[in-house]
Backbone bond lengths (Angstrom), bond angles and torsions (degrees), N, CA, C in turn:
res aa  C-N    CA-C-N  psi(-1)  N-CA   C-N-CA  omega(-1)  CA-C   N-CA-C  phi
1 X - - - 1.467 - - 1.530 110.21 -
2 X 1.319 116.10 130.50 1.452 119.64 -178.40 1.528 110.99 -74.55
3 X 1.320 114.73 147.37 1.459 120.85 -179.32 1.522 110.08 -67.53
4 X 1.342 115.68 137.84 1.453 121.56 176.49 1.522 109.21 -95.21
5 X 1.315 116.45 128.62 1.458 121.14 -179.67 1.524 109.80 -101.96
6 X 1.325 116.06 142.00 1.460 121.48 -177.96 1.521 111.41 -103.41
7 X 1.323 115.70 141.30 1.461 120.81 176.02 1.528 109.15 -65.54
8 X 1.330 116.06 135.65 1.456 120.88 179.07 1.516 114.23 86.31
9 X 1.332 117.32 -0.76 1.467 121.50 179.67 1.533 109.66 -103.19
10 X 1.333 114.49 154.28 1.469 121.24 -178.49 1.533 110.98 -100.09
11 X 1.335 115.47 146.32 1.464 121.20 179.69 1.528 109.92 -141.73
12 X 1.322 114.26 139.69 1.467 121.33 174.61 1.523 107.42 -96.06
13 X 1.307 116.55 115.02 1.460 122.47 -176.89 1.521 109.83 -109.28
14 X 1.312 116.43 135.15 1.460 119.64 178.02 1.522 110.75 -152.00
15 X 1.302 114.99 155.42 1.459 121.45 175.74 1.518 108.27 -160.98
16 X 1.328 115.68 162.62 1.462 120.39 -179.52 1.516 109.80 -133.81
17 X 1.309 115.27 171.11 1.449 120.42 179.71 1.520 111.73 -69.63
18 X 1.328 116.23 147.52 1.453 120.68 177.32 1.530 108.80 -58.82
19 X 1.331 116.56 138.13 1.468 122.23 -176.35 1.526 112.04 58.09
20 X 1.330 115.84 25.55 1.471 122.96 179.68 1.529 112.58 62.22
21 X 1.323 116.65 22.93 1.455 120.64 -178.52 1.530 110.03 -72.09
22 X 1.330 116.30 161.98 1.456 121.00 175.88 1.529 109.73 -70.35
23 X 1.319 115.62 138.61 1.460 120.48 176.12 1.533 111.24 -109.29
24 X 1.334 115.55 -10.45 1.467 121.40 174.41 1.525 107.47 -126.05
25 X 1.331 116.17 108.19 1.460 120.96 -174.74 1.521 112.96 -92.33
26 X 1.322 116.42 -27.14 1.463 119.86 -179.93 1.525 109.85 -151.03
27 X 1.316 116.08 -179.62 1.468 121.18 -176.67 1.522 112.45 -59.66
28 X 1.318 116.66 -38.19 1.462 120.23 -178.79 1.522 111.46 -63.69
29 X 1.330 117.56 -32.58 1.465 120.59 177.82 1.529 110.95 -68.04
30 X 1.332 116.08 -44.85 1.464 119.71 177.26 1.531 110.51 -57.17
31 X 1.334 115.52 -46.10 1.463 120.74 -177.19 1.526 110.89 -67.72
32 X 1.323 116.94 -38.43 1.473 120.29 179.28 1.525 110.51 -61.24
33 X 1.326 117.56 -43.71 1.463 121.15 -179.82 1.531 110.12 -64.87
34 X 1.328 116.09 -39.97 1.462 120.80 179.08 1.526 110.73 -63.79
35 X 1.320 116.40 -44.30 1.466 120.15 176.06 1.528 110.57 -60.83
36 X 1.313 115.81 -40.35 1.460 120.22 -178.72 1.522 111.39 -63.52
37 X 1.330 117.17 -37.68 1.466 119.85 177.00 1.520 110.62 -59.23
38 X 1.319 116.05 -37.02 1.457 120.04 179.25 1.523 111.61 -75.60
39 X 1.326 117.16 -52.09 1.460 121.03 -172.12 1.526 113.24 -69.66
40 X 1.327 117.77 -32.25 1.456 120.39 -176.95 1.523 113.05 -88.00
41 X 1.315 118.00 -5.72 1.465 121.22 178.38 1.524 108.85 -84.41
42 X 1.321 115.06 73.75 1.455 121.57 -168.58 1.525 108.61 -158.71
43 X 1.329 117.30 131.49 1.469 119.59 -178.92 1.527 111.45 -69.51
44 X 1.329 116.80 -20.81 1.465 120.42 -179.64 1.526 110.64 -76.60
45 X 1.326 117.67 160.49 1.468 120.41 176.70 1.520 110.43 -59.29
46 X 1.324 116.08 161.23 1.459 121.11 178.85 1.523 109.37 -57.33
47 X 1.324 115.74 130.20 1.456 120.29 -177.16 1.528 110.85 -69.04
48 X 1.302 115.25 164.28 1.462 120.41 -176.03 1.521 111.28 -60.22
49 X 1.318 115.14 149.63 1.460 120.28 178.07 1.523 110.62 -60.86
50 X 1.327 116.11 -32.20 1.464 119.40 179.87 1.523 110.64 -62.32
51 X 1.352 116.36 -44.07 1.462 118.93 -179.45 1.528 111.08 -67.51
52 X 1.334 116.95 -39.73 1.463 120.00 178.49 1.525 110.52 -61.59
53 X 1.323 116.67 -39.68 1.466 120.05 178.29 1.523 110.92 -65.42
54 X 1.343 116.60 -35.84 1.464 120.34 177.83 1.524 110.67 -63.61
55 X 1.329 115.56 -43.41 1.464 120.39 -179.63 1.519 110.05 -63.64
56 X 1.333 116.65 -46.38 1.464 120.26 -177.29 1.526 111.73 -65.83
57 X 1.327 115.95 -31.80 1.460 119.65 178.31 1.524 110.96 -72.87
58 X 1.335 116.88 -30.33 1.463 121.67 -175.06 1.520 113.14 -78.80
59 X 1.318 117.42 -15.11 1.458 119.71 -177.52 1.519 110.07 -128.59
60 X 1.300 116.66 139.29 1.457 120.85 176.46 1.515 109.04 -84.07
61 X 1.328 116.76 165.23 1.457 120.27 179.87 1.520 111.40 -64.54
62 X 1.325 116.98 -37.94 1.464 120.37 178.89 1.517 110.34 -63.69
63 X 1.340 116.84 -42.73 1.462 121.01 178.77 1.518 110.43 -62.11
64 X 1.313 116.90 -40.36 1.456 120.13 -178.43 1.513 110.94 -62.40
65 X 1.323 116.70 -45.51 1.456 120.55 -177.57 1.520 112.26 -68.90
66 X 1.319 117.32 -34.98 1.458 119.76 -173.67 1.515 114.18 -92.59
67 X 1.331 116.88 -34.92 1.457 118.46 -173.56 1.522 113.04 -137.02
68 X 1.329 116.87 -52.89 1.448 119.11 -159.79 1.520 116.75 -85.71
69 X 1.321 117.18 36.39 1.454 118.30 165.55 1.519 109.12 -72.99
70 X 1.330 116.17 -7.61 1.457 122.59 172.77 1.526 107.85 -86.56
71 X 1.320 118.11 122.93 1.462 121.50 -177.87 1.522 111.86 -55.71
72 X 1.323 117.30 -36.15 1.457 120.85 -173.98 1.516 113.18 -67.80
73 X 1.343 117.58 -10.79 1.459 120.14 -177.03 1.522 112.63 -81.42
74 X 1.325 118.17 -8.09 1.456 120.21 177.86 1.522 109.72 -95.55
75 X 1.328 115.11 164.20 1.458 119.82 -179.88 1.520 112.12 -85.27
76 X 1.322 117.23 -2.46 1.458 121.16 -178.67 1.519 108.91 -88.02
77 X 1.323 117.08 123.15 1.461 119.94 -178.31 1.515 109.94 -66.39
78 X 1.344 116.12 140.20 1.457 120.87 -177.04 1.520 110.05 -122.17
79 X 1.327 117.86 140.34 1.454 120.26 176.83 1.523 109.71 -70.37
80 X 1.326 115.36 158.95 1.465 119.53 178.46 1.520 109.50 -61.27
81 X 1.316 116.45 137.92 1.457 120.57 -178.51 1.517 110.65 -131.47
82 X 1.320 114.96 157.81 1.456 121.42 172.59 1.520 107.08 -123.27
83 X 1.323 118.22 121.12 1.464 120.06 -177.33 1.524 112.59 -70.17
84 X 1.307 115.00 151.81 1.462 122.14 176.21 1.518 111.28 -81.72
85 X 1.331 115.20 -36.81 1.465 121.65 -178.58 1.520 109.00 -138.65
86 X 1.307 115.48 162.05 1.460 121.48 170.81 1.523 106.62 -103.29
87 X 1.324 116.95 119.61 1.461 121.11 -179.17 1.525 108.72 -85.36
88 X 1.320 116.30 121.88 1.463 121.80 -176.45 1.528 110.81 -93.45
89 X 1.300 117.60 -46.37 1.463 122.05 175.10 1.522 108.79 -160.94
90 X 1.327 116.17 168.46 1.462 119.88 -177.95 1.519 109.81 -156.74
91 X 1.324 114.87 162.77 1.459 120.99 171.22 1.518 108.52 -150.54
92 X 1.323 115.95 133.15 1.457 122.40 174.34 1.522 108.14 -110.94
93 X 1.314 116.54 116.30 1.458 122.52 173.04 1.532 107.82 -106.01
94 X 1.315 118.59 161.92 1.470 119.12 -175.87 1.527 115.04 -51.82
95 X 1.346 118.18 -37.71 1.465 118.27 -176.57 1.525 114.53 -117.11
96 X 1.324 118.49 5.29 1.461 120.14 176.05 1.525 111.10 -160.91
97 X 1.325 115.11 168.39 1.464 119.84 179.86 1.526 110.66 -137.83
98 X 1.319 115.31 160.64 1.463 123.51 174.65 1.519 108.46 -133.08
99 X 1.317 116.98 138.11 1.461 121.57 174.02 1.529 108.06 -138.96
100 X 1.312 117.11 130.38 1.464 122.32 174.94 1.523 107.06 -104.17
101 X 1.331 117.01 121.29 1.465 120.34 -174.87 1.524 111.91 -133.06
102 X 1.319 114.45 159.93 1.466 122.73 168.65 1.523 106.80 -114.68
103 X 1.328 117.32 129.81 1.464 119.43 178.83 1.528 109.47 -76.08
104 X 1.336 116.35 132.11 1.465 121.37 -176.71 1.521 113.64 -106.87
105 X 1.329 117.31 -27.87 1.466 121.26 -179.23 1.525 108.97 -134.67
106 X 1.317 116.13 164.23 1.462 120.97 179.18 1.528 110.53 -57.75
107 X 1.323 116.29 128.51 1.463 124.04 -178.89 1.527 112.40 60.32
108 X 1.319 115.81 25.54 1.457 120.14 -179.07 1.516 112.97 -62.28
109 X 1.337 116.66 -43.45 1.462 120.04 -179.17 1.525 110.94 -65.80
110 X 1.346 116.27 -45.53 1.465 118.88 -179.98 1.529 111.55 -59.04
111 X 1.322 116.82 -44.41 1.470 120.48 -178.00 1.528 111.24 -67.88
112 X 1.326 115.63 -42.94 1.463 119.92 -179.98 1.519 110.99 -62.68
113 X 1.328 116.51 -47.66 1.454 120.11 -176.95 1.524 112.11 -69.47
114 X 1.330 116.68 -32.91 1.470 119.11 177.14 1.523 110.04 -64.19
115 X 1.323 116.59 -46.94 1.466 120.04 -179.85 1.523 111.24 -65.74
116 X 1.327 116.18 -41.57 1.464 120.43 -178.77 1.527 111.34 -65.10
117 X 1.329 116.70 -48.23 1.471 121.34 -176.30 1.523 112.34 -68.07
118 X 1.330 116.55 -47.64 1.463 119.16 -177.84 1.528 111.16 -70.10
119 X 1.321 116.33 -38.76 1.462 119.87 -179.88 1.514 112.25 -64.74
120 X 1.341 116.24 -44.89 1.463 118.80 -178.74 1.526 110.99 -71.27
121 X 1.333 117.43 -38.18 1.464 120.36 178.57 1.530 110.93 -61.23
122 X 1.328 116.19 -42.18 1.470 120.09 178.96 1.525 110.41 -62.10
123 X 1.324 116.40 -43.99 1.470 121.04 178.07 1.525 110.36 -61.29
124 X 1.340 117.27 -48.13 1.461 122.69 -175.29 1.526 110.69 -64.55
125 X 1.336 116.76 -46.61 1.464 120.28 -178.47 1.527 111.71 -63.68
126 X 1.313 115.56 -38.43 1.465 119.43 179.03 1.526 110.83 -67.97
127 X 1.315 116.39 -42.15 1.462 120.94 -178.04 1.522 111.84 -66.59
128 X 1.332 117.17 -39.84 1.464 120.71 -173.93 1.528 113.41 -106.10
129 X 1.335 115.80 13.86 1.461 121.30 174.17 1.528 111.92 53.98
130 X 1.323 115.21 51.83 1.461 120.59 178.06 1.518 108.87 -129.97
131 X 1.339 116.31 173.85 1.459 121.06 178.30 1.520 109.25 -141.00
132 X 1.321 115.71 166.99 1.454 120.10 177.71 1.516 113.17 91.99
133 X 1.328 114.64 -172.74 1.459 121.37 -176.54 1.522 111.33 -68.75
134 X 1.309 116.00 142.74 1.461 121.77 174.27 1.520 110.75 -100.92
135 X 1.330 115.99 -34.95 1.459 120.80 -177.38 1.522 111.30 -100.76
136 X 1.318 115.22 155.54 1.460 121.44 -177.25 1.526 109.80 -82.72
137 X 1.320 115.44 79.54 1.453 120.28 177.63 1.521 112.74 72.19
138 X 1.327 114.95 -161.69 1.457 121.87 -179.44 1.524 109.84 -70.61
139 X 1.307 116.66 145.53 1.463 122.31 177.91 1.528 111.33 -60.49
140 X 1.305 116.04 151.42 1.460 121.65 175.40 1.526 108.50 -91.21
141 X 1.321 117.85 135.51 1.467 122.09 -179.43 1.521 109.47 -131.73
142 X 1.317 116.34 115.96 1.459 122.38 -179.58 1.525 109.88 -106.10
143 X 1.337 118.20 123.85 1.467 120.05 178.75 1.521 111.43 -70.22
144 X 1.314 116.35 142.74 1.460 122.48 178.70 1.520 107.48 -104.40
145 X 1.323 117.00 114.61 1.463 120.20 -169.75 1.519 115.01 -102.43
146 X 1.329 117.75 -15.27 1.464 119.84 -178.99 1.525 110.33 -134.84
147 X 1.329 115.41 157.98 1.466 120.13 178.00 1.521 111.13 -63.32
148 X 1.337 116.11 -39.74 1.456 120.01 179.49 1.516 112.32 -61.52
149 X 1.315 116.01 -42.09 1.465 120.66 178.85 1.525 110.46 -67.75
150 X 1.331 116.89 -38.02 1.459 121.57 177.45 1.525 110.69 -58.55
151 X 1.320 116.19 -44.70 1.462 120.91 179.12 1.526 111.19 -62.97
152 X 1.333 115.96 -45.04 1.464 120.30 -178.16 1.529 111.89 -64.35
153 X 1.332 115.78 -42.19 1.464 119.20 -179.23 1.527 110.84 -65.70
154 X 1.330 116.90 -38.54 1.471 118.88 177.44 1.524 110.63 -62.23
155 X 1.320 116.27 -40.40 1.472 120.18 177.69 1.521 110.91 -66.08
156 X 1.330 115.99 -40.06 1.460 120.51 179.35 1.527 110.97 -62.85
157 X 1.325 116.32 -44.16 1.463 120.51 179.93 1.525 110.82 -65.42
158 X 1.324 116.44 -48.31 1.466 119.80 -179.58 1.526 112.42 -64.44
159 X 1.318 116.61 -29.43 1.461 120.56 -179.01 1.514 114.66 -93.98
160 X 1.332 116.86 3.50 1.460 121.01 -172.65 1.519 115.59 -57.31
161 X 1.318 120.20 -39.54 1.473 119.47 -179.95 1.526 112.78 -62.58
162 X 1.317 116.77 -33.06 1.467 120.10 177.46 1.522 110.42 -74.81
163 X 1.324 116.32 -38.84 1.464 120.93 178.45 1.525 110.69 -59.55
164 X 1.322 116.65 -37.58 1.468 121.62 -179.00 1.522 112.96 -93.68
165 X 1.334 115.31 9.93 1.467 121.01 175.67 1.527 112.72 60.31
166 X 1.321 116.25 29.82 1.460 120.56 173.97 1.522 109.47 -75.13
167 X 1.332 114.89 -36.94 1.466 122.34 173.85 1.526 107.92 -136.75
168 X 1.316 116.24 158.69 1.467 120.33 179.45 1.520 111.54 -74.67
169 X 1.327 116.56 -28.08 1.459 121.73 -178.72 1.522 108.88 -135.22
170 X 1.330 116.31 123.69 1.468 120.73 -176.92 1.520 113.00 -58.30
171 X 1.322 116.99 -26.46 1.470 121.16 179.87 1.529 111.77 -62.73
172 X 1.325 117.09 -23.16 1.462 121.06 -175.87 1.527 113.26 -84.97
173 X 1.334 117.33 -9.68 1.465 120.71 -176.42 1.528 109.10 -88.46
174 X 1.331 116.66 115.84 1.464 119.40 -174.67 1.525 113.45 -82.54
175 X 1.338 117.72 -11.91 1.458 119.99 -176.63 1.529 112.16 -95.96
176 X 1.309 115.95 39.86 1.462 122.70 171.95 1.519 107.19 -145.02
177 X 1.314 116.75 175.01 1.466 121.28 -179.57 1.524 112.72 -90.84
178 X 1.331 118.37 4.53 1.465 120.73 -174.18 1.528 111.83 -61.52
179 X 1.325 118.18 -42.40 1.461 120.37 179.31 1.528 111.13 -61.27
180 X 1.321 117.05 -33.98 1.464 120.46 176.94 1.528 110.73 -67.25
181 X 1.316 116.36 -41.45 1.467 121.01 179.93 1.525 111.34 -64.53
182 X 1.318 116.59 -33.91 1.468 120.65 -177.44 1.526 112.49 -88.06
183 X 1.323 116.99 1.05 1.455 120.29 179.02 1.515 113.98 77.79
184 X 1.338 116.89 16.06 1.462 121.36 -179.84 1.526 111.92 -88.63
185 X 1.329 115.64 -9.99 1.462 121.37 -177.38 1.527 107.21 -152.34
186 X 1.313 116.60 154.66 1.463 119.78 -175.25 1.522 111.42 -112.64
187 X 1.323 116.53 52.93 1.456 120.64 178.29 1.516 110.97 -69.90
188 X 1.339 116.21 146.87 1.459 121.16 -176.97 1.529 113.10 -111.23
189 X 1.316 117.67 0.65 1.461 119.79 -175.81 1.518 112.26 -68.21
190 X 1.326 117.01 -37.98 1.466 121.56 -172.17 1.525 112.93 -100.63
191 X 1.324 114.77 149.56 1.459 121.37 173.13 1.526 107.70 -93.35
192 X 1.316 116.47 84.61 1.468 121.77 -175.94 1.525 112.08 -65.26
193 X 1.335 115.92 -30.65 1.463 119.64 -174.71 1.522 112.81 -64.34
194 X 1.322 117.35 -22.58 1.464 119.69 176.72 1.523 110.79 -58.91
195 X 1.331 116.38 -27.68 1.463 122.60 179.01 1.522 111.30 -102.79
196 X 1.322 116.95 -50.44 1.468 121.31 -171.36 1.520 113.47 -68.19
197 X 1.325 118.30 -20.23 1.466 120.36 -179.68 1.521 112.58 -62.86
198 X 1.310 117.54 -20.98 1.463 121.46 -179.04 1.524 112.79 -94.01
199 X 1.331 117.17 6.26 1.466 121.95 177.87 1.524 109.51 -116.99
200 X 1.316 116.27 147.26 1.463 120.34 -179.90 1.522 111.47 -64.79
201 X 1.313 116.17 -36.10 1.460 120.95 -179.76 1.526 109.21 -160.74
202 X 1.317 115.69 176.22 1.464 120.82 -178.22 1.521 111.63 -63.52
203 X 1.325 117.08 -35.86 1.463 120.67 -179.27 1.523 111.56 -61.52
204 X 1.343 116.84 -36.17 1.465 120.09 178.03 1.527 110.48 -64.56
205 X 1.324 116.02 -40.09 1.462 119.35 176.99 1.520 110.44 -64.69
206 X 1.316 116.71 -43.02 1.463 121.09 -179.28 1.528 110.93 -61.83
207 X 1.324 116.96 -36.90 1.468 120.64 178.33 1.524 110.47 -61.65
208 X 1.343 116.07 -45.21 1.463 119.18 178.61 1.520 110.41 -64.89
209 X 1.324 116.94 -40.83 1.464 120.34 179.39 1.524 111.12 -59.69
210 X 1.318 116.69 -42.06 1.472 120.70 179.31 1.523 110.93 -62.82
211 X 1.329 116.30 -38.72 1.469 120.80 178.50 1.525 110.35 -65.51
212 X 1.328 116.98 -47.12 1.463 121.35 -178.74 1.524 111.17 -64.16
213 X 1.311 117.21 -40.42 1.469 120.76 177.85 1.523 110.20 -61.68
214 X 1.317 116.47 -46.75 1.466 121.45 -179.13 1.528 110.66 -62.87
215 X 1.334 116.62 -46.11 1.465 120.37 -179.38 1.525 111.25 -65.17
216 X 1.317 116.86 -38.20 1.464 120.56 -179.06 1.520 111.49 -65.33
217 X 1.314 116.05 -38.42 1.464 120.35 177.92 1.521 110.10 -67.57
218 X 1.324 116.40 -45.52 1.461 120.95 -175.47 1.524 112.22 -69.70
219 X 1.299 117.18 -44.99 1.467 121.10 -174.71 1.519 113.53 -90.28
220 X 1.341 115.95 -11.64 1.468 120.88 -178.93 1.527 110.73 50.99
221 X 1.334 115.26 51.36 1.459 120.99 -179.08 1.520 112.01 -59.11
222 X 1.324 116.06 -27.56 1.455 119.66 -177.14 1.523 112.67 -64.49
223 X 1.315 118.11 -19.63 1.465 121.14 -177.25 1.520 112.37 -87.66
224 X 1.338 118.10 -1.76 1.457 121.36 -173.66 1.525 111.95 -100.33
225 X 1.302 117.08 40.39 1.457 120.73 -175.86 1.521 112.81 -65.12
226 X 1.316 117.48 -27.23 1.457 120.81 -175.85 1.517 112.87 -96.96
227 X 1.319 117.01 14.79 1.460 120.30 -176.29 1.517 112.41 -74.49
228 X 1.343 117.09 -19.95 1.454 119.92 -176.64 1.509 112.83 84.43
229 X 1.314 117.68 -4.80 1.462 122.67 179.92 1.519 108.28 -91.26
230 X 1.345 117.16 112.93 1.460 120.77 -177.28 1.519 111.89 -58.00
231 X 1.336 117.57 -31.42 1.453 119.81 -176.97 1.526 112.52 -80.36
232 X 1.338 117.32 4.58 1.464 119.95 175.27 1.522 111.24 -115.79
233 X 1.341 116.51 -5.98 1.462 120.12 177.74 1.517 108.95 -86.65
234 X 1.297 115.37 64.16 1.462 119.93 -172.95 1.514 113.14 -86.47
235 X 1.286 118.60 -23.78 1.457 118.56 -175.64 1.513 111.12 -163.73
236 X 1.329 115.91 169.10 1.456 122.44 171.27 1.508 107.05 -105.63
237 X 1.325 117.38 123.82 1.473 120.79 -175.25 1.525 110.56 -62.39
């Protein structure tokens, strides 16, 4: 039986490449997935390829990462849209991803993830001359039931590259929302206030993030997927 998602509730979504393979081979792949998170978060059908090409031509990759995850920042006029989910934070690692979302409409998560997964897989397979599944089955979605857990999961996601030793400091990884949370970048894709409103300032959030990163490395919480504890099913290794 498929999991039922509730409107107004938060979920930690993650998935990895089939056979633990890389799903992001170069910078263009990271950027394509990021663009897809923005463009596919829409109750309307997928827009024409012509319009998507116009948008991608109007913005550089640097602009996308730093500012223009907001549709309005491009010179290409966009029709009014209603998002399926509210994206709170995200992280793209070479072989897996994490997204923290709030469902906004009925079946919003299912529709968003279907468009995101199928769209990116089609792009990846075409680019690298392969066929078949790219991701390891259906995405994992963990419900977030408390404010405290919501805060911890956001820190875990933002700190994920450091936890997996991809970089020595999570602040240096540009393919996550952590730089936006710390005020080092002005990305518009995520609703940071859903998390930061409960902290006195950014430094307080950073302190918690450092604690969660340290604890995650030491306790290897990511390996406890079969524990049955929802608050430990934070990611797929």
